[in-house]
C-alpha positions as CSV (number, residue, x, y, z in Angstrom):
1,M,52.5,1.1,-2.6
2,G,54.7,2.1,0.3
3,S,54.6,0.6,3.8
4,Y,51.5,0.6,6.0
5,W,49.5,-1.3,8.7
6,H,46.1,-2.7,8.0
7,S,43.6,-5.1,9.6
8,R,41.1,-7.5,8.1
9,G,39.9,-8.6,11.5
10,Y,41.5,-8.4,14.9
11,I,45.2,-8.8,14.0
12,P,47.1,-5.9,12.5
13,H,49.2,-6.7,9.4
14,F,52.2,-4.8,8.0
15,E,52.5,-4.4,4.3
16,G,55.6,-3.1,2.7
17,E,57.3,-3.2,-0.6
18,E,59.9,-6.0,-0.7
19,I,60.1,-6.3,3.0
20,I,61.0,-9.8,4.3
21,Q,58.2,-11.2,6.6
22,S,57.5,-14.2,8.6
23,V,54.0,-15.6,8.2
24,T,52.2,-18.3,10.1
25,F,48.7,-19.5,9.1
26,R,46.8,-22.4,10.4
27,L,43.9,-24.8,9.8
28,A,40.6,-23.5,11.1
29,D,40.2,-26.3,13.7
30,S,43.8,-26.1,15.1
31,V,43.1,-23.7,17.9
32,P,39.4,-23.5,19.0
33,A,38.0,-20.0,19.8
34,D,37.6,-20.9,23.5
35,V,41.3,-21.7,23.8
36,V,42.2,-18.4,22.1
37,Q,40.0,-16.6,24.6
38,R,41.4,-18.5,27.5
39,F,45.0,-17.7,26.5
40,A,44.1,-14.0,26.1
41,W,42.5,-13.9,29.5
42,E,45.3,-15.8,31.2
43,I,48.0,-13.7,29.7
44,G,46.1,-10.4,30.1
45,T,46.2,-7.4,27.7
46,R,47.7,-7.2,24.2
47,E,50.8,-5.7,25.9
48,C,51.8,-9.3,26.3
49,E,51.6,-10.1,22.6
50,A,54.8,-12.2,22.6
51,A,53.6,-14.4,25.5
52,Y,50.2,-14.9,23.8
53,R,51.8,-15.9,20.5
54,R,54.1,-18.4,22.3
55,R,51.1,-20.0,23.9
56,I,49.3,-20.3,20.5
57,E,52.5,-21.8,18.9
58,E,52.9,-24.3,21.7
59,F,49.3,-25.3,21.3
60,L,49.7,-25.7,17.6
61,D,52.8,-27.8,18.0
62,V,50.9,-30.4,20.0
63,G,48.9,-31.2,16.9
64,H,45.3,-30.3,17.7
65,G,42.5,-30.6,15.2
66,E,42.2,-32.8,12.1
67,C,45.8,-32.1,11.1
68,W,45.0,-32.6,7.4
69,L,48.5,-31.3,6.5
70,R,50.0,-34.5,7.9
71,R,48.5,-36.3,4.9
72,A,51.1,-36.5,2.0
73,P,48.7,-35.6,-0.8
74,I,47.5,-32.5,1.1
75,A,51.0,-31.5,2.2
76,R,52.2,-31.9,-1.5
77,L,49.4,-29.7,-2.7
78,V,50.3,-27.0,-0.2
79,H,54.0,-27.4,-1.0
80,D,53.4,-27.0,-4.7
81,S,51.2,-23.9,-4.0
82,L,53.9,-22.3,-2.0
83,L,56.5,-22.9,-4.7
84,C,54.2,-22.0,-7.6
85,Y,55.0,-18.2,-7.8
86,N,58.3,-18.2,-6.0
87,G,60.6,-15.8,-7.9
88,A,57.6,-14.2,-9.7
89,R,55.3,-12.8,-6.9
90,Y,57.6,-13.4,-3.9
91,R,60.9,-14.8,-2.8
92,L,60.7,-17.8,-0.4
93,Y,63.6,-17.9,2.1
94,A,62.3,-20.7,4.4
95,W,59.1,-22.6,5.0
96,V,57.7,-25.6,6.8
97,I,54.3,-27.4,6.5
98,M,53.4,-28.8,9.9
99,P,50.3,-31.0,10.5
100,N,48.0,-28.1,11.4
101,H,49.9,-24.9,10.4
102,I,52.5,-23.4,8.1
103,H,55.4,-21.1,8.7
104,V,56.8,-19.1,5.7
105,L,59.6,-16.6,5.5
106,L,59.1,-14.5,2.3
107,E,59.7,-11.3,0.6
108,P,56.8,-10.0,-1.6
109,I,58.0,-8.7,-5.1
110,S,56.4,-5.4,-5.9
111,P,53.6,-4.7,-6.6
112,Q,52.4,-7.9,-4.8
113,A,50.9,-7.4,-1.3
114,L,51.5,-9.9,1.5
115,A,47.8,-10.1,2.1
116,T,47.1,-11.0,-1.5
117,I,49.9,-13.7,-1.5
118,V,48.6,-15.4,1.6
119,Q,45.0,-15.1,0.5
120,G,46.0,-16.8,-2.8
121,W,47.6,-19.7,-1.1
122,K,44.7,-20.1,1.3
123,S,41.9,-19.8,-1.2
124,Y,43.5,-22.1,-3.8
125,T,44.5,-24.8,-1.3
126,A,41.2,-24.7,0.6
127,R,39.3,-25.6,-2.6
128,Q,41.7,-28.3,-3.4
129,I,41.9,-29.7,0.1
130,N,38.1,-29.8,0.3
131,A,38.0,-31.7,-3.0
132,L,40.6,-34.2,-1.8
133,L,38.7,-34.8,1.4
134,G,35.3,-34.8,-0.2
135,R,34.0,-32.1,2.1
136,R,32.8,-28.5,2.1
137,G,33.5,-25.8,4.6
138,T,36.2,-23.7,6.1
139,V,39.8,-25.0,5.9
140,W,42.0,-22.1,7.1
141,Q,41.7,-19.8,10.1
142,R,40.7,-16.4,8.7
143,E,43.6,-14.5,10.1
144,Y,47.4,-15.1,9.9
145,W,50.3,-13.9,11.9
146,D,53.0,-11.8,10.2
147,R,56.2,-10.2,11.4
148,F,58.7,-8.2,9.4
149,M,62.4,-9.0,9.8
150,R,64.1,-6.2,11.8
151,N,67.7,-7.2,11.0
152,E,69.9,-10.1,9.9
153,E,69.9,-11.8,13.3
154,H,66.1,-11.8,13.4
155,F,66.1,-13.3,9.9
156,L,68.6,-16.0,10.8
157,N,66.7,-16.8,14.1
158,T,63.5,-17.1,12.1
159,V,65.0,-19.5,9.6
160,E,66.3,-21.6,12.4
161,Y,62.9,-21.6,14.1
162,I,61.1,-22.6,10.9
163,H,63.5,-25.4,10.1
164,S,63.7,-26.8,13.6
165,N,59.9,-26.9,14.2
166,P,59.5,-30.5,13.1
167,V,62.4,-31.6,15.3
168,K,61.1,-29.6,18.3
169,T,57.7,-31.3,18.0
170,G,59.1,-34.8,17.5
171,L,58.1,-35.2,13.8
172,A,61.6,-35.7,12.7
173,E,65.0,-36.4,14.3
174,R,66.8,-33.9,12.0
175,A,65.4,-30.9,10.2
176,E,66.5,-32.3,6.9
177,D,64.4,-35.4,7.5
178,W,61.1,-33.5,7.4
179,P,59.9,-33.7,3.7
180,W,57.6,-30.7,3.9
181,S,60.3,-28.0,4.5
182,S,62.7,-25.8,2.6
183,C,65.4,-27.5,4.7
184,A,64.7,-30.8,3.0
185,R,64.9,-29.5,-0.6
């Protein structure tokens, strides 16, 4: 398979054999298109990717949208989906399910591709979430953010970010108190 960049939309994604990556994916209604456009305009060109991503993360952390992942049955469904193929298709290092988005730090196991793993989580959980809610329609934002780990420090900082997200947003006093996280396991 090797390593390569690809795009399924407007965000480039990196695929590589057994490379540890951080992935964030979110509910479709968590950041409206007009907000995304406004942030892009305010920040400027894609040269400011880090600033743009920070603005999106801050917006997500406020808890916009329906926040279906706040509901225990839905969070449990997503939790179980993340853990289902851990050790077989990927290795999970850290993860957290927030009310409207998910952060995962994982390493695909060859020959699995990151895009296939994320698509599997999203398609399975979308069908199940719609069934639980008695609705039809889009559940997840089409794209996801991914970033490969450059070194051990980057890896450790990413684990800390993932585990501290519920504390930072006021959902828990301690990372261990948030039930939908690898920190609570």
